[in-house]
Biopython code that builds the backbone (N, CA, C, O; Angstrom):
import numpy as np
from Bio.PDB.StructureBuilder import StructureBuilder

atoms = [
    (1, "MET", "N", (60.917, -50.738, -120.368)),
    (1, "MET", "CA", (60.052, -50.939, -119.235)),
    (1, "MET", "C", (58.690, -50.317, -119.538)),
    (1, "MET", "O", (58.583, -49.158, -119.939)),
    (2, "GLU", "N", (57.688, -51.105, -119.337)),
    (2, "GLU", "CA", (56.340, -50.678, -119.672)),
    (2, "GLU", "C", (55.615, -50.213, -118.408)),
    (2, "GLU", "O", (55.708, -50.854, -117.361)),
    (3, "MET", "N", (54.904, -49.109, -118.510)),
    (3, "MET", "CA", (54.129, -48.568, -117.378)),
    (3, "MET", "C", (52.752, -49.221, -117.396)),
    (3, "MET", "O", (52.020, -49.131, -118.382)),
    (4, "THR", "N", (52.416, -49.869, -116.307)),
    (4, "THR", "CA", (51.105, -50.506, -116.222)),
    (4, "THR", "C", (50.142, -49.588, -115.465)),
    (4, "THR", "O", (50.557, -48.599, -114.861)),
    (5, "GLY", "N", (48.870, -49.927, -115.507)),
    (5, "GLY", "CA", (47.829, -49.128, -114.859)),
    (5, "GLY", "C", (48.073, -48.883, -113.384)),
    (5, "GLY", "O", (48.010, -47.732, -112.952)),
    (6, "PRO", "N", (48.352, -49.910, -112.584)),
    (6, "PRO", "CA", (48.566, -49.695, -111.144)),
    (6, "PRO", "C", (49.769, -48.788, -110.846)),
    (6, "PRO", "O", (49.734, -48.028, -109.878)),
    (7, "ILE", "N", (50.796, -48.853, -111.635)),
    (7, "ILE", "CA", (51.972, -47.991, -111.410)),
    (7, "ILE", "C", (51.604, -46.539, -111.683)),
    (7, "ILE", "O", (51.994, -45.650, -110.926)),
    (8, "ILE", "N", (50.867, -46.292, -112.745)),
    (8, "ILE", "CA", (50.452, -44.927, -113.084)),
    (8, "ILE", "C", (49.551, -44.367, -111.981)),
    (8, "ILE", "O", (49.707, -43.213, -111.582)),
    (9, "VAL", "N", (48.617, -45.170, -111.490)),
    (9, "VAL", "CA", (47.722, -44.733, -110.418)),
    (9, "VAL", "C", (48.526, -44.424, -109.158)),
    (9, "VAL", "O", (48.254, -43.421, -108.498)),
    (10, "ALA", "N", (49.493, -45.242, -108.810)),
    (10, "ALA", "CA", (50.328, -45.015, -107.622)),
    (10, "ALA", "C", (51.115, -43.711, -107.761)),
    (10, "ALA", "O", (51.241, -42.957, -106.796)),
    (11, "ILE", "N", (51.637, -43.448, -108.937)),
    (11, "ILE", "CA", (52.392, -42.209, -109.166)),
    (11, "ILE", "C", (51.467, -40.993, -109.024)),
    (11, "ILE", "O", (51.848, -39.988, -108.423)),
    (12, "ILE", "N", (50.265, -41.087, -109.573)),
    (12, "ILE", "CA", (49.310, -39.973, -109.473)),
    (12, "ILE", "C", (48.950, -39.700, -108.016)),
    (12, "ILE", "O", (48.907, -38.546, -107.592)),
    (13, "PHE", "N", (48.687, -40.772, -107.241)),
    (13, "PHE", "CA", (48.371, -40.592, -105.819)),
    (13, "PHE", "C", (49.547, -39.998, -105.052)),
    (13, "PHE", "O", (49.347, -39.148, -104.184)),
    (14, "ALA", "N", (50.760, -40.427, -105.354)),
    (14, "ALA", "CA", (51.945, -39.898, -104.671)),
    (14, "ALA", "C", (52.125, -38.408, -104.965)),
    (14, "ALA", "O", (52.416, -37.626, -104.059)),
    (15, "VAL", "N", (51.957, -38.021, -106.211)),
    (15, "VAL", "CA", (52.098, -36.605, -106.596)),
    (15, "VAL", "C", (50.994, -35.780, -105.921)),
    (15, "VAL", "O", (51.262, -34.694, -105.408)),
    (16, "ALA", "N", (49.759, -36.289, -105.918)),
    (16, "ALA", "CA", (48.648, -35.578, -105.277)),
    (16, "ALA", "C", (48.908, -35.408, -103.784)),
    (16, "ALA", "O", (48.634, -34.346, -103.225)),
    (17, "PHE", "N", (49.428, -36.429, -103.142)),
    (17, "PHE", "CA", (49.727, -36.352, -101.710)),
    (17, "PHE", "C", (50.808, -35.310, -101.431)),
    (17, "PHE", "O", (50.691, -34.533, -100.483)),
    (18, "ILE", "N", (51.842, -35.291, -102.239)),
    (18, "ILE", "CA", (52.932, -34.324, -102.063)),
    (18, "ILE", "C", (52.403, -32.903, -102.247)),
    (18, "ILE", "O", (52.773, -32.007, -101.488)),
    (19, "ILE", "N", (51.549, -32.685, -103.237)),
    (19, "ILE", "CA", (50.966, -31.359, -103.465)),
    (19, "ILE", "C", (50.105, -30.952, -102.270)),
    (19, "ILE", "O", (50.148, -29.802, -101.833)),
    (20, "PHE", "N", (49.316, -31.907, -101.736)),
    (20, "PHE", "CA", (48.480, -31.614, -100.568)),
    (20, "PHE", "C", (49.341, -31.228, -99.369)),
    (20, "PHE", "O", (49.013, -30.272, -98.666)),
    (21, "VAL", "N", (50.413, -31.935, -99.122)),
    (21, "VAL", "CA", (51.295, -31.646, -97.984)),
    (21, "VAL", "C", (51.916, -30.258, -98.138)),
    (21, "VAL", "O", (51.961, -29.493, -97.174)),
    (22, "ILE", "N", (52.386, -29.930, -99.313)),
    (22, "ILE", "CA", (52.976, -28.609, -99.554)),
    (22, "ILE", "C", (51.931, -27.516, -99.334)),
    (22, "ILE", "O", (52.224, -26.493, -98.715)),
    (23, "TYR", "N", (50.712, -27.729, -99.839)),
    (23, "TYR", "CA", (49.626, -26.760, -99.661)),
    (23, "TYR", "C", (49.318, -26.562, -98.176)),
    (23, "TYR", "O", (49.155, -25.426, -97.729)),
    (24, "ALA", "N", (49.238, -27.646, -97.410)),
    (24, "ALA", "CA", (48.933, -27.558, -95.982)),
    (24, "ALA", "C", (50.031, -26.802, -95.226)),
    (24, "ALA", "O", (49.731, -26.015, -94.327)),
    (25, "ILE", "N", (51.264, -27.027, -95.573)),
    (25, "ILE", "CA", (52.378, -26.333, -94.922)),
    (25, "ILE", "C", (52.314, -24.842, -95.213)),
    (25, "ILE", "O", (52.457, -24.030, -94.299)),
    (26, "VAL", "N", (52.103, -24.474, -96.461)),
    (26, "VAL", "CA", (52.031, -23.060, -96.835)),
    (26, "VAL", "C", (50.851, -22.391, -96.147)),
    (26, "VAL", "O", (50.991, -21.281, -95.634)),
    (27, "LYS", "N", (49.708, -23.033, -96.124)),
    (27, "LYS", "CA", (48.522, -22.472, -95.483)),
    (27, "LYS", "C", (48.755, -22.284, -93.979)),
    (27, "LYS", "O", (48.347, -21.271, -93.412)),
    (28, "GLY", "N", (49.397, -23.237, -93.347)),
    (28, "GLY", "CA", (49.695, -23.132, -91.923)),
    (28, "GLY", "C", (50.661, -22.004, -91.610)),
    (28, "GLY", "O", (50.545, -21.371, -90.561)),
    (29, "GLN", "N", (51.596, -21.742, -92.482)),
    (29, "GLN", "CA", (52.559, -20.673, -92.257)),
    (29, "GLN", "C", (51.935, -19.289, -92.431)),
    (29, "GLN", "O", (52.386, -18.326, -91.810)),
    (30, "ARG", "N", (50.914, -19.182, -93.259)),
    (30, "ARG", "CA", (50.263, -17.888, -93.505)),
    (30, "ARG", "C", (49.224, -17.537, -92.454)),
    (30, "ARG", "O", (48.826, -16.377, -92.347)),
    (31, "ARG", "N", (48.782, -18.506, -91.683)),
    (31, "ARG", "CA", (47.736, -18.275, -90.691)),
    (31, "ARG", "C", (48.248, -17.347, -89.593)),
    (31, "ARG", "O", (49.393, -17.458, -89.156)),
    (32, "LYS", "N", (47.385, -16.430, -89.153)),
    (32, "LYS", "CA", (47.741, -15.501, -88.090)),
    (32, "LYS", "C", (47.879, -16.262, -86.770)),
    (32, "LYS", "O", (47.054, -17.113, -86.437)),
    (33, "LEU", "N", (48.910, -15.945, -86.050)),
    (33, "LEU", "CA", (49.144, -16.559, -84.748)),
    (33, "LEU", "C", (48.074, -16.075, -83.778)),
    (33, "LEU", "O", (47.905, -14.871, -83.587)),
    (34, "SER", "N", (47.355, -17.004, -83.170)),
    (34, "SER", "CA", (46.263, -16.609, -82.283)),
    (34, "SER", "C", (46.490, -17.081, -80.853)),
    (34, "SER", "O", (45.544, -17.178, -80.070)),
    (35, "ALA", "N", (47.692, -17.364, -80.525)),
    (35, "ALA", "CA", (48.009, -17.781, -79.160)),
    (35, "ALA", "C", (48.828, -16.677, -78.514)),
    (35, "ALA", "O", (49.506, -15.914, -79.202)),
    (36, "GLY", "N", (48.767, -16.597, -77.235)),
    (36, "GLY", "CA", (49.553, -15.598, -76.530)),
    (36, "GLY", "C", (48.667, -14.682, -75.731)),
    (36, "GLY", "O", (47.480, -14.517, -76.015)),
    (37, "ILE", "N", (49.259, -14.103, -74.746)),
    (37, "ILE", "CA", (48.515, -13.258, -73.819)),
    (37, "ILE", "C", (48.021, -11.978, -74.497)),
    (37, "ILE", "O", (47.022, -11.408, -74.058)),
    (38, "GLU", "N", (48.689, -11.514, -75.552)),
    (38, "GLU", "CA", (48.279, -10.298, -76.243)),
    (38, "GLU", "C", (46.895, -10.440, -76.863)),
    (38, "GLU", "O", (46.177, -9.451, -77.012)),
    (39, "GLU", "N", (46.518, -11.654, -77.222)),
    (39, "GLU", "CA", (45.224, -11.907, -77.837)),
    (39, "GLU", "C", (44.070, -11.736, -76.851)),
    (39, "GLU", "O", (42.913, -11.708, -77.268)),
    (40, "MET", "N", (44.352, -11.623, -75.580)),
    (40, "MET", "CA", (43.304, -11.513, -74.566)),
    (40, "MET", "C", (42.763, -10.093, -74.427)),
    (40, "MET", "O", (41.687, -9.896, -73.860)),
    (41, "ILE", "N", (43.485, -9.115, -74.930)),
    (41, "ILE", "CA", (43.061, -7.718, -74.797)),
    (41, "ILE", "C", (41.705, -7.528, -75.482)),
    (41, "ILE", "O", (41.512, -7.915, -76.635)),
    (42, "GLY", "N", (40.781, -6.927, -74.748)),
    (42, "GLY", "CA", (39.434, -6.682, -75.269)),
    (42, "GLY", "C", (38.437, -7.773, -74.936)),
    (42, "GLY", "O", (37.240, -7.599, -75.163)),
    (43, "LYS", "N", (38.899, -8.889, -74.405)),
    (43, "LYS", "CA", (37.998, -9.991, -74.067)),
    (43, "LYS", "C", (37.442, -9.810, -72.653)),
    (43, "LYS", "O", (37.964, -9.035, -71.852)),
    (44, "GLU", "N", (36.373, -10.547, -72.375)),
    (44, "GLU", "CA", (35.720, -10.459, -71.074)),
    (44, "GLU", "C", (36.305, -11.472, -70.090)),
    (44, "GLU", "O", (36.829, -12.518, -70.474)),
    (45, "ALA", "N", (36.195, -11.124, -68.816)),
    (45, "ALA", "CA", (36.607, -12.016, -67.727)),
    (45, "ALA", "C", (35.635, -11.810, -66.572)),
    (45, "ALA", "O", (34.908, -10.817, -66.529)),
    (46, "VAL", "N", (35.629, -12.752, -65.642)),
    (46, "VAL", "CA", (34.762, -12.660, -64.462)),
    (46, "VAL", "C", (35.648, -12.582, -63.221)),
    (46, "VAL", "O", (36.578, -13.372, -63.056)),
    (47, "VAL", "N", (35.348, -11.627, -62.361)),
    (47, "VAL", "CA", (36.135, -11.427, -61.141)),
    (47, "VAL", "C", (35.850, -12.574, -60.173)),
    (47, "VAL", "O", (34.691, -12.878, -59.888)),
    (48, "ARG", "N", (36.907, -13.208, -59.672)),
    (48, "ARG", "CA", (36.773, -14.304, -58.694)),
    (48, "ARG", "C", (37.005, -13.822, -57.280)),
    (48, "ARG", "O", (36.253, -14.174, -56.372)),
    (49, "THR", "N", (38.052, -13.011, -57.080)),
    (49, "THR", "CA", (38.277, -12.400, -55.769)),
    (49, "THR", "C", (38.277, -10.891, -55.980)),
    (49, "THR", "O", (38.799, -10.402, -56.982)),
    (50, "THR", "N", (37.699, -10.161, -55.051)),
    (50, "THR", "CA", (37.532, -8.714, -55.174)),
    (50, "THR", "C", (38.837, -8.044, -55.601)),
    (50, "THR", "O", (39.902, -8.301, -55.041)),
    (51, "LEU", "N", (38.722, -7.182, -56.602)),
    (51, "LEU", "CA", (39.878, -6.428, -57.091)),
    (51, "LEU", "C", (39.934, -5.117, -56.327)),
    (51, "LEU", "O", (39.094, -4.237, -56.519)),
    (52, "ASN", "N", (40.940, -4.993, -55.452)),
    (52, "ASN", "CA", (41.049, -3.798, -54.613)),
    (52, "ASN", "C", (42.489, -3.338, -54.494)),
    (52, "ASN", "O", (42.961, -3.388, -53.358)),
    (53, "PRO", "N", (43.216, -2.928, -55.410)),
    (53, "PRO", "CA", (42.974, -3.058, -56.845)),
    (53, "PRO", "C", (43.422, -4.407, -57.407)),
    (53, "PRO", "O", (43.204, -4.685, -58.586)),
    (54, "LYS", "N", (44.050, -5.257, -56.570)),
    (54, "LYS", "CA", (44.589, -6.520, -57.066)),
    (54, "LYS", "C", (43.721, -7.690, -56.598)),
    (54, "LYS", "O", (43.200, -7.685, -55.483)),
    (55, "GLY", "N", (43.578, -8.689, -57.468)),
    (55, "GLY", "CA", (42.807, -9.877, -57.140)),
    (55, "GLY", "C", (42.952, -10.889, -58.268)),
    (55, "GLY", "O", (43.942, -10.875, -58.999)),
    (56, "THR", "N", (41.954, -11.773, -58.406)),
    (56, "THR", "CA", (42.015, -12.768, -59.485)),
    (56, "THR", "C", (40.752, -12.705, -60.329)),
    (56, "THR", "O", (39.673, -12.351, -59.853)),
    (57, "VAL", "N", (40.923, -13.062, -61.608)),
    (57, "VAL", "CA", (39.800, -13.140, -62.543)),
    (57, "VAL", "C", (39.877, -14.462, -63.292)),
    (57, "VAL", "O", (40.943, -15.067, -63.416)),
    (58, "LEU", "N", (38.734, -14.893, -63.784)),
    (58, "LEU", "CA", (38.662, -16.087, -64.627)),
    (58, "LEU", "C", (38.535, -15.615, -66.071)),
    (58, "LEU", "O", (37.528, -15.019, -66.451)),
    (59, "ALA", "N", (39.558, -15.884, -66.868)),
    (59, "ALA", "CA", (39.570, -15.469, -68.269)),
    (59, "ALA", "C", (40.022, -16.648, -69.123)),
    (59, "ALA", "O", (41.037, -17.284, -68.836)),
    (60, "GLU", "N", (39.258, -16.933, -70.176)),
    (60, "GLU", "CA", (39.596, -18.027, -71.090)),
    (60, "GLU", "C", (39.749, -19.349, -70.336)),
    (60, "GLU", "O", (40.567, -20.187, -70.717)),
    (61, "GLY", "N", (38.975, -19.539, -69.282)),
    (61, "GLY", "CA", (38.997, -20.787, -68.539)),
    (61, "GLY", "C", (40.156, -20.928, -67.558)),
    (61, "GLY", "O", (40.360, -22.007, -67.001)),
    (62, "GLU", "N", (40.915, -19.861, -67.338)),
    (62, "GLU", "CA", (42.062, -19.910, -66.434)),
    (62, "GLU", "C", (41.984, -18.772, -65.426)),
    (62, "GLU", "O", (41.440, -17.707, -65.721)),
    (63, "LEU", "N", (42.531, -19.003, -64.236)),
    (63, "LEU", "CA", (42.605, -17.947, -63.229)),
    (63, "LEU", "C", (43.853, -17.097, -63.472)),
    (63, "LEU", "O", (44.949, -17.622, -63.671)),
    (64, "TRP", "N", (43.667, -15.770, -63.451)),
    (64, "TRP", "CA", (44.758, -14.829, -63.693)),
    (64, "TRP", "C", (44.805, -13.813, -62.560)),
    (64, "TRP", "O", (43.778, -13.479, -61.970)),
    (65, "THR", "N", (45.999, -13.329, -62.265)),
    (65, "THR", "CA", (46.141, -12.198, -61.365)),
    (65, "THR", "C", (45.734, -10.966, -62.157)),
    (65, "THR", "O", (46.180, -10.771, -63.288)),
    (66, "ALA", "N", (44.888, -10.137, -61.560)),
    (66, "ALA", "CA", (44.403, -8.963, -62.268)),
    (66, "ALA", "C", (44.502, -7.731, -61.380)),
    (66, "ALA", "O", (44.477, -7.821, -60.152)),
    (67, "ILE", "N", (44.615, -6.585, -62.029)),
    (67, "ILE", "CA", (44.662, -5.305, -61.340)),
    (67, "ILE", "C", (43.579, -4.424, -61.953)),
    (67, "ILE", "O", (43.517, -4.254, -63.171)),
    (68, "ALA", "N", (42.724, -3.865, -61.090)),
    (68, "ALA", "CA", (41.647, -2.985, -61.559)),
    (68, "ALA", "C", (42.221, -1.608, -61.859)),
    (68, "ALA", "O", (42.946, -1.036, -61.046)),
    (69, "GLU", "N", (41.887, -1.077, -63.042)),
    (69, "GLU", "CA", (42.371, 0.254, -63.409)),
    (69, "GLU", "C", (41.578, 1.347, -62.714)),
    (69, "GLU", "O", (42.096, 2.440, -62.485)),
    (70, "ASP", "N", (40.318, 1.060, -62.376)),
    (70, "ASP", "CA", (39.508, 2.065, -61.702)),
    (70, "ASP", "C", (39.242, 1.634, -60.261)),
    (70, "ASP", "O", (40.129, 1.065, -59.625)),
    (71, "SER", "N", (38.081, 1.882, -59.745)),
    (71, "SER", "CA", (37.773, 1.593, -58.347)),
    (71, "SER", "C", (37.701, 0.090, -58.065)),
    (71, "SER", "O", (37.972, -0.729, -58.943)),
    (72, "THR", "N", (37.340, -0.252, -56.858)),
    (72, "THR", "CA", (37.196, -1.639, -56.437)),
    (72, "THR", "C", (36.130, -2.340, -57.268)),
    (72, "THR", "O", (35.072, -1.765, -57.529)),
    (73, "ILE", "N", (36.394, -3.567, -57.684)),
    (73, "ILE", "CA", (35.432, -4.357, -58.450)),
    (73, "ILE", "C", (35.157, -5.622, -57.650)),
    (73, "ILE", "O", (36.079, -6.353, -57.287)),
    (74, "GLU", "N", (33.883, -5.873, -57.378)),
    (74, "GLU", "CA", (33.471, -6.982, -56.541)),
    (74, "GLU", "C", (33.490, -8.321, -57.281)),
    (74, "GLU", "O", (33.434, -8.369, -58.510)),
    (75, "SER", "N", (33.570, -9.392, -56.514)),
    (75, "SER", "CA", (33.553, -10.754, -57.050)),
    (75, "SER", "C", (32.250, -10.995, -57.815)),
    (75, "SER", "O", (31.176, -10.576, -57.383)),
    (76, "GLY", "N", (32.363, -11.672, -58.952)),
    (76, "GLY", "CA", (31.200, -11.997, -59.767)),
    (76, "GLY", "C", (30.923, -11.007, -60.878)),
    (76, "GLY", "O", (30.167, -11.319, -61.798)),
    (77, "GLU", "N", (31.517, -9.815, -60.820)),
    (77, "GLU", "CA", (31.298, -8.816, -61.867)),
    (77, "GLU", "C", (32.100, -9.168, -63.114)),
    (77, "GLU", "O", (33.146, -9.813, -63.044)),
    (78, "GLU", "N", (31.581, -8.728, -64.255)),
    (78, "GLU", "CA", (32.296, -8.941, -65.520)),
    (78, "GLU", "C", (33.186, -7.741, -65.788)),
    (78, "GLU", "O", (32.808, -6.598, -65.530)),
    (79, "VAL", "N", (34.376, -8.017, -66.309)),
    (79, "VAL", "CA", (35.340, -6.969, -66.628)),
    (79, "VAL", "C", (35.871, -7.185, -68.037)),
    (79, "VAL", "O", (35.713, -8.258, -68.619)),
    (80, "ILE", "N", (36.499, -6.151, -68.574)),
    (80, "ILE", "CA", (37.131, -6.205, -69.884)),
    (80, "ILE", "C", (38.636, -6.091, -69.681)),
    (80, "ILE", "O", (39.104, -5.247, -68.915)),
    (81, "ILE", "N", (39.382, -6.932, -70.361)),
    (81, "ILE", "CA", (40.846, -6.899, -70.249)),
    (81, "ILE", "C", (41.358, -5.729, -71.088)),
    (81, "ILE", "O", (41.155, -5.692, -72.301)),
    (82, "ALA", "N", (42.024, -4.774, -70.434)),
    (82, "ALA", "CA", (42.497, -3.561, -71.101)),
    (82, "ALA", "C", (43.930, -3.704, -71.605)),
    (82, "ALA", "O", (44.256, -3.248, -72.701)),
    (83, "LYS", "N", (44.781, -4.337, -70.802)),
    (83, "LYS", "CA", (46.175, -4.534, -71.222)),
    (83, "LYS", "C", (46.775, -5.675, -70.420)),
    (83, "LYS", "O", (46.199, -6.141, -69.438)),
    (84, "THR", "N", (47.936, -6.110, -70.859)),
    (84, "THR", "CA", (48.644, -7.181, -70.163)),
    (84, "THR", "C", (50.037, -6.678, -69.799)),
    (84, "THR", "O", (50.625, -5.843, -70.488)),
    (85, "GLU", "N", (50.536, -7.210, -68.706)),
    (85, "GLU", "CA", (51.890, -6.862, -68.263)),
    (85, "GLU", "C", (52.480, -8.106, -67.622)),
    (85, "GLU", "O", (52.152, -8.440, -66.483)),
    (86, "GLY", "N", (53.341, -8.785, -68.347)),
    (86, "GLY", "CA", (53.840, -10.072, -67.863)),
    (86, "GLY", "C", (52.678, -11.045, -67.806)),
    (86, "GLY", "O", (52.002, -11.269, -68.810)),
    (87, "LEU", "N", (52.442, -11.622, -66.641)),
    (87, "LEU", "CA", (51.316, -12.538, -66.473)),
    (87, "LEU", "C", (50.178, -11.894, -65.684)),
    (87, "LEU", "O", (49.342, -12.594, -65.113)),
    (88, "LYS", "N", (50.146, -10.564, -65.652)),
    (88, "LYS", "CA", (49.077, -9.835, -64.978)),
    (88, "LYS", "C", (48.179, -9.190, -66.024)),
    (88, "LYS", "O", (48.635, -8.737, -67.074)),
    (89, "LEU", "N", (46.886, -9.163, -65.702)),
    (89, "LEU", "CA", (45.914, -8.521, -66.579)),
    (89, "LEU", "C", (45.437, -7.241, -65.920)),
    (89, "LEU", "O", (45.115, -7.240, -64.732)),
    (90, "TRP", "N", (45.386, -6.154, -66.670)),
    (90, "TRP", "CA", (44.815, -4.901, -66.211)),
    (90, "TRP", "C", (43.395, -4.874, -66.761)),
    (90, "TRP", "O", (43.190, -4.998, -67.968)),
    (91, "VAL", "N", (42.419, -4.712, -65.877)),
    (91, "VAL", "CA", (41.023, -4.806, -66.289)),
    (91, "VAL", "C", (40.242, -3.552, -65.919)),
    (91, "VAL", "O", (40.612, -2.805, -65.013)),
    (92, "THR", "N", (39.148, -3.348, -66.651)),
    (92, "THR", "CA", (38.217, -2.264, -66.352)),
    (92, "THR", "C", (36.827, -2.856, -66.217)),
    (92, "THR", "O", (36.521, -3.903, -66.788)),
    (93, "ARG", "N", (36.005, -2.179, -65.465)),
    (93, "ARG", "CA", (34.633, -2.618, -65.260)),
    (93, "ARG", "C", (33.891, -2.614, -66.599)),
    (93, "ARG", "O", (34.040, -1.691, -67.399)),
    (94, "LYS", "N", (33.095, -3.651, -66.827)),
    (94, "LYS", "CA", (32.291, -3.718, -68.049)),
    (94, "LYS", "C", (31.147, -2.734, -67.892)),
    (94, "LYS", "O", (30.346, -2.851, -66.965)),
    (95, "SER", "N", (31.066, -1.761, -68.799)),
    (95, "SER", "CA", (30.028, -0.739, -68.658)),
    (95, "SER", "C", (28.664, -1.272, -69.065)),
    (95, "SER", "O", (28.558, -2.162, -69.909)),
    (96, "LYS", "N", (27.638, -0.728, -68.466)),
    (96, "LYS", "CA", (26.260, -1.160, -68.736)),
    (96, "LYS", "C", (25.850, -0.770, -70.158)),
    (96, "LYS", "O", (25.007, -1.444, -70.750)),
    (97, "GLU", "N", (26.424, 0.305, -70.725)),
    (97, "GLU", "CA", (26.081, 0.726, -72.070)),
    (97, "GLU", "C", (26.477, -0.313, -73.101)),
    (97, "GLU", "O", (25.756, -0.517, -74.078)),
    (98, "LYS", "N", (27.613, -0.977, -72.902)),
    (98, "LYS", "CA", (28.085, -1.990, -73.847)),
    (98, "LYS", "C", (27.162, -3.195, -73.861)),
    (98, "LYS", "O", (27.010, -3.843, -74.896)),
    (99, "GLU", "N", (26.542, -3.507, -72.724)),
    (99, "GLU", "CA", (25.657, -4.660, -72.652)),
    (99, "GLU", "C", (24.388, -4.437, -73.457)),
    (99, "GLU", "O", (23.818, -5.391, -73.986)),
    (100, "LYS", "N", (23.931, -3.177, -73.560)),
    (100, "LYS", "CA", (22.689, -2.873, -74.282)),
    (100, "LYS", "C", (22.879, -2.942, -75.788)),
    (100, "LYS", "O", (21.900, -3.147, -76.506)),
    (101, "GLU", "N", (24.100, -2.779, -76.303)),
    (101, "GLU", "CA", (24.362, -2.787, -77.749)),
    (101, "GLU", "C", (24.210, -4.151, -78.338)),
    (101, "GLU", "O", (24.396, -4.328, -79.542)),
]
sb = StructureBuilder()
sb.init_structure("model")
sb.init_model(0)
sb.init_chain("A")
sb.init_seg("    ")
for serial, (resi, resn, name, xyz) in enumerate(atoms, 1):
    if name == "N":
        sb.init_residue(resn, " ", resi, " ")
    sb.init_atom(name, np.array(xyz, "f"), 0.0, 1.0, " ", f" {name:<3s}", serial, name[0])
structure = sb.get_structure()
């Protein structure tokens, strides 16, 4: 059986495709998981309903139940997510010093 040009080209493309698929799978498995509520710690949110100490905030485009760690925080203020507990976010007031940096 003689190997012709088109058969050799088809084999090369098939091998290249298989190598690409294996590479993509390995790369995907090594990537750090960036989903989950734990990834929200340290990010900013905007208060929607006054936190006294419980209310709601808008974080990552979604409304979340939040609890203020310090005093009352008014609607419209920016806060930093300090920790998560179930589906609740514990937040602190965004300090003015951080905004100047």
